N, C-alpha and C positions, 0 to 999 in steps of 0.2 A: 658455366662457360658461356660467355656472350658471343652470339653468332651475329657478326656485323658485316659479313661479306655477302653480297647479293650476286647470284649468277643467273643469267638469262640464257635459255636455250630455245631453239625452234624445233617444233614437232609437227607432224601431220596430225590431223584430227584423230586418225586411227591410233597413232602412237600415244597421243595424250589420253585417249579413252582407255587404252591398254594400261598405261601407267597408273591412272586413277583407279581402275578396276583392281590391279595388283595391290595397290596401297590399301584399298578397302578390304581385300581378302585377308590381309595380314593385320588389320586394325592399326595400321601406322598411317601417319600423314605422309604426303608425297615427299617432303624434305627428309623425314626420318628414314623412309625407304631408301632414298638415294644414299644417305650417309651410311646406313648399314651395309649396303652393297659395296660402297667404296672401301669400307673397312674389311671387306672380304667375307662377309656373312650373308647367307641366304636365309631370309626370314621364313618362318613356317606359316602356313595358312591357319587362321583361327579355327580351332576345333568346333564341332557342333555342340549343341546343348546337352546331348547325351554324355559327352565326355565330362562336362562340368558336373552333371548329376552324379556320375560315377566317382569323380574325385571327391565330392562332398560325402558320399557314402563311405569311401575308403578312409577319409579323414575321421569320420565318426567312429568307424570300427577301430582305427588305430588309437583314438582317444580312449575308447572302452578298454582296449587291451592294456593301456598304460594305467588306467584306474584299477583294473583287476590286479595287475602286478603290484601296485602300491599297497592295495588292501591285503593281498595274499602275503606279501612280505611282512606287513605289520602283524598279521594274525599267525604267520608261521606254519600254514598247513598246505601250501602249494609250492612247487619248485619255482621259486621266484627267479633264479637266474635263467631258467629255461623260458619262462614267460617274458622276461626282459629281452632275451635273444629273439623271440618271436616278434615282439614289438619292434625291435630294430630292423628285423627282416621286412616287416610290413612297411615301415617308413622308407626303407630303401626302395621297395617296390613302388611306392607312391612317387618318390623322387624320379625313378626311372620313367614312369608314365609321363610326368611333367616334362622331363628332358626330351622324350620321344615326340610329344605332341606340341610343346610350347616353345622350347628354346631354339634359337636359330642355329643352323649348322655352319661350320667353317666352310667357306667356299673353296673350290679347287680352281677357280679362275686364275689364269696365268698373268693377267695384266694388273692385278691388284697392287 
């Protein structure tokens, strides 16, 4: 989508500083922040480094579970359906963490 409409607004220095700070907190540029708010979403603040380390660890564990399930299924000595269910549960948990920390929430603003 080509954005070819330019809008100018006047802000105080404090308002501009606040707008820039909020954009930085969400890792969005100032225009993207305004567009997201206009669509009725409230962006989430970027999580700290510990969150991303935890997500990498969760991902590695999930991959290991999938590998174990595939091997167990081929060798036939482990309850593969149970292992696959656990892997699915793990992936759902990982998706829930991403949704909680990364995805923007729908706004309840009345003027949207």
